[in-house]
N, C-alpha and C positions, 0 to 999 in steps of 0.2 A: 504591287496594285490591290492584289486580293486583300491583304491587311489593312490597307488603307481607305479601300473600297467598304469594308465590313465595317469597320468603325464609324467610316463617315456615314454608312447606309444606318447605323444605330441612331446618330445623330440627328440624320434627316427624319427619320421616323418619330424621334421625340419630338422633334420642331414641329411635325405635319400634328402629331397627338397635341401637341400644346396649342398649335392653330385651330384646330376642332374646338376646343374648349373654348379659347377665346373668341372665335367666330360665333358659337353658341351665345354665348354672354353679348356679345355686339348684335346680333340679331334679335334679341329678346329686350335689349335695353335701350337701342338706337335706333333699329328699323332700317330701311333701305336708303333712307334720306340721310341719316347718320353715317352710313356706310359711305356715302359719296363723299361727305364731308373728311371722313378718315382717309379715303383715297386722295385728296386734294392735299392732305396734310404730309402723307406718305411721299409723293412725288414733290411736294418742296422741299422734305428733308434729305431724299437722295439727291437733288442738286446741291442742296447745302453742305452735305458732307463730304461732295466730291468736290466742293470748292474748297473747302476747309482742309482737304488733303493736298490741295494744288493739282490734283489727278496722279499723284504720284505712285498710288500704292503698286499698280502693276511694274513698274519702273524697279520700285524698292525690292521689290520680289526678285527680278531680273539680276539687279546689280549684288544683291546679297547673297545669291546663289553662286554669283560669278565669283564674289570675293569672299567665300567662306574660309578659304585657308590663308587668305591677307589679312590679318587682324588690323594692321597700320590702316588699310585703305577703307575696310569696313567702319572702323571708328569714324573715318573722316565723314564717311557716308551717313552714319547715325547722327553725328553733330551738326552737319549742314542740313538736312531735313529735319531733326526736332527744332533746333533754332526757327527755320523757316515756317513751320506749320504753326508753332507757339504763336509767331509774330501776327501770322496770318488770321489765328483764331481771335486773337483780343481785338483785333480790328473787326471782323465779323461781329463779334458778340457785341461792340458797340453799336453798330449799324442797326442791327437786330433791335437791343434794347431801346434805342432815343427813337428807332422809326418802326415802333410796334403797331400801331395805329395802322399805319400805310401798309404794311404786311398782312396785316390781320385781314383789312378790307378787300385786298388785291386775291388771299386765298378761301376766306370766308364770306365775303359780302359785308354790307353794310353794319351788322351786328356786332357789337362790342362784348358780347358774352364770352367771346374767346381771346380776348386780349391778353389774359393769365399766361395762355398758351405760349405767347411770343416774349414774355417777360423771363418766364421760367426758362426757355429756350436759349435764351441769351447767356444766360448766367452759367447753364451747363455745356455749351456749344464746344468749349476749347477742350473737352473730353472726348470729343466725339473724333476728331482727327488724331489726336494722340493715341487712340485706341486701334483703329484703323492702322496707324503708321507701326505700333509696336508688334502688332498678328502679321503685319507684311514682312518684316525684318524677320522672324522665327520662322515663317511661312519659307523663304527665300534660304534661309539655312536649314531647311530640310527637315525641320521640327513638325512634321505632320500631326503627329498624334496629340502634340500641345496646342495646335490651332484648333482641332476638332473637339477639344475637351473645354477650351474656352467656350467655343460656340454651344456647346451643351449646357453649361453653367450660364450662359448669357440667357439661353431661350428658357431655362427654369424661373431665373430672374425676371425675365419680360410676363411670364404667365403670372407669378405673383403679384407682381407691380400691377398689372392689367385688371386683375380679378377685383383687388381692393380697391383701384382707383373708380372702375365703370361701376361696381356697388354702390360705391359712395357718391359719386357726383356725375354718373350717365355719361351723356356725349362729352363733355368736358373732362370726365374722367378718362375716357377711351383717349382723347386726344393728349391730356397730360402724360398718359400711361405711354404713348409712342416716342413721345419726347425724353420722357425720365430713365426709358429702359437703357439706352445704350451709355448713357451717364455713370450707371450703375454696373453695366460691363466693364467700363474703365478700371475700377478698383478691382475686380478679377483679375483681369487682364494684367494690369500692373504686378498685381503681386506674383502671379505665375510667371510671367516672362521675366521680373527682376531675378527670382530664381536660377532662371536659367544662362541671363546674361546681365551683367551690373550695368545697367543703362546708365543710373545716376553717376557712376564712375568715369564712365566713356565719354559723356558728352562734355567737350571743352569748347568754348566760343573762338580759343586760337585755331581750331581746325575747321573753321568755317572755309569753304571753298566754292565760289561761284562757277566754277567748271562742272562741279557734280550739278548743280540747278541747271545748268544749260542741256547736260547731257539729258537730267530727266524731264526737261521743257517738251521735249516731245512725245512723252508720254501723257503730260498735260495736258496737251493739245488733244490727245485721244481721247481720254478720259473724260474731259471737260464736253467736248463736242456730244459725246453719247450719253453722259450721265448728268448733264445739265440740259441741254436741249432736249433731250429725249422725255425726261420728265413734264417739262414745259408743253411738250406737244400733248402728251398726254393729260395735261390740266386744260390744256384749249380743246381738245376732243370732248373731255367731260362737260366743261360749261356750255358746248357747243349742245350736248345731247340734254342736258338741264334745261337750256332756252327752248329748246325745239320741241323735245318729248317728254321733259319733267324730270323733278328731283329723283322720283324713284325708279325710273328707267336707267340713270345715270348709277344709284345703287345696285341695279341688278348686274350692270356691265363691272364695277368695281368687284362686285362678290364673285362671277365669273373669273375676272382677273385674280382674285384671292386664292382662289382654289388652284389656279394655274401656277401661281406664286410657290404653292406647297410642292409641288411635285417636280418644279422646275430646281427646287435646292438641290436635289439628289445632283444633279447635273453641273449646276455653277459652282457648287462645293467642290466637286470632283475635278471638275476643270480647272477651277484656281488650284485648288491645294496639291494636284498631282500632275495634270498635265501641262500648266503652264510652265513650271520649272524645269520640265524636260524638253519642250518645245524651245527654251531659253537656252539649253545645252547643248541641243542637237547642231551637228558641225555639217552635214550635209543634205541633200535631197532626199535620199534613201532613209537616212535615220528619222528624217519629218516624216517620211512617207508611211514608215512602220508604225509611229505614234499615232497618226490620223487613223490608220486602220485598225489600230489596239483598239481605240475609241468606237470607231464603229461595229466591230464585231462582237465586243464584250459590253459595252454601255448602251447603245442605239436599241438593239434586240430587247432589252429588260424593260426598257422607256416603253416602246410601242405596246409591248406586252401588258404594262400597267395600265398606259392609257385606254387600252381596248376594254380591261376591265372596267375600270371608271366608267367608261361610256355606257356599257351596258346595267351600272348601278345607278346611274346618275339620279334619279328619282329618288332612292334610298340616301344618297350622300347628301344631297341636297336638303333634304329634310333632317337628317342627323347633325349636318354642320350647320344648319340655320335654322328656318322654321317653314310652315306651309305658306306663309306671305312671300317667299321667296323662290316658289316653285317655276316663275316663269323664266329662272335663269336655266332651268334645263334646256330649253330653246337654242341655248348658245353653244352648248358644249359641242357640238361636231366641229363647226367653224375654227372654235378655238383650239380644239385638240390637234386639227389638223394645222392649224398654223403653228403650234407648239412642235409639231415632229420636223416640219421645216425649218423652224428655229434653232432645236437642237441640233440637226444635221449641219447648220452654218457655224454653228458655235465653235467648234473646233476651229473651224476655217479662221474665223474672227480673231481668235487667240493668236494664231500666227502674226498676224498685224502688231501685237502688243510684243510677243517673242524676239521678232526679227526688226523692229521699231519702223515699221512702214507707216508712217504718220500720213503724209501725202495722201495714200492712197486710203487707209483706213479712213481719212474726214471726209473724204469724196463719196465713198461707200456708205458711211454711217448718213450724210444728208442727204444723200440720194433715198436712203432707204426712210428716213424720218419724212422727208416730202412726200412719198409716196403713201405713206401711212396716214397722214393727216389729210391728205386731198382725196386719196380713195375714202377714207371715212365719212368724209362730208358729202363724197358722191352716193356711197351706198346706205348711209343712215337714211337719204333723203328717198331712195327708192325701197329700201327693207327695214325702215325702223332700226330699232336697237339691233336686230341681229345684223345689220350692215356694217356694225362697227367690228364685229367679229370676222366676217366675210373677209373686207379691208385687211384685218390683222393676217388672216391666212395668206391674201394674195400679196402683202408686203413682204412676208418672210420666205415664200416660194420666189419671188423675185431676187432677193436679196441672196439666197442661197444658190440660184442659177448663176447669179454675176459673181460670186465668191469661187464657184467651182470651176468657172472659166478662167478666172483671173490666179487660181492656185493649181492649174491643171497639171502643170510639171510635178507638184509633191504629190497629188494623187495618181497621177496614172503614169 
């Protein structure tokens, strides 16, 4: 774990560094209002990516890990999933391309200035799902270092693309960079993975098996609930803020969310790369408990220490990352950080849903959490303006952690 965590830490530090540069450029060239538009597109792409993968990625990690030594079954899984994702990607691309005006209006309003973003997205969308699929397979096979190196290269590509397009086309360029970066990553992913596993030789239409799709469908339901409904809830909250407090206030919240996303990368990556395969292979409660407490003893304290340092340097961090125009964001740090601590405590428990395929329990918990977040946001924003949205976020994550701790008490205690 130490070796993987060290390399992962380097990857995350690099991504954070790249994020600092990108954020600074965004702050200078698009401002808080442009940041709000970037947030809406990111939420939309998160949903779209998970639909294009049918929510299979965590299931692919699990079944690849379980069939590492069974090449016949692994080949069947790879072929079935690849054919399914290629089919759904083509269908989604057609819907996006021919209904670009509709999606543009839903995400960005009445302006047609950003229509080109959806046309380009339609053309490159098939690479999204296939890239995630390839990474999930080698992740499940335990090629942790290769997964992390792909992420590192992808971050560098994203930075170069963002710098060029933002400097050339301002807000439109920022939106195009978000769309194009994953497509460029696919080229690198395919090259590196093909050297490890001969995918083109493995995939055969004759190996397509509906039973595999049925087994993965529970994972599909779990991911689609959180990764499709979740971003739409965030978009609804952001649009509510725009309508009631203004687009700049929505931009401040997006900025706080963006900062949070940087440091949460460390946790999310180490969970998916290291802890999910371990939880999937755990045979009993004792093994699961050991994995949980390994996380709480070694990962959580480092995270809390990092947040404490960030909080006391928040004014410097905000000016460094953005501009003085974004200083109102510093009022949001405390509740965002508190919410993130609760979230990080709950994340390892939430991954048990995926590891042991607890579909119904996960869906109920996730819909419960999203409902609390949405309605609490509307309520607290009315009372505390923009600070209310981060108060709602902290409240939601505290309740979610409490529910999961009770539900998984036999694994924890």
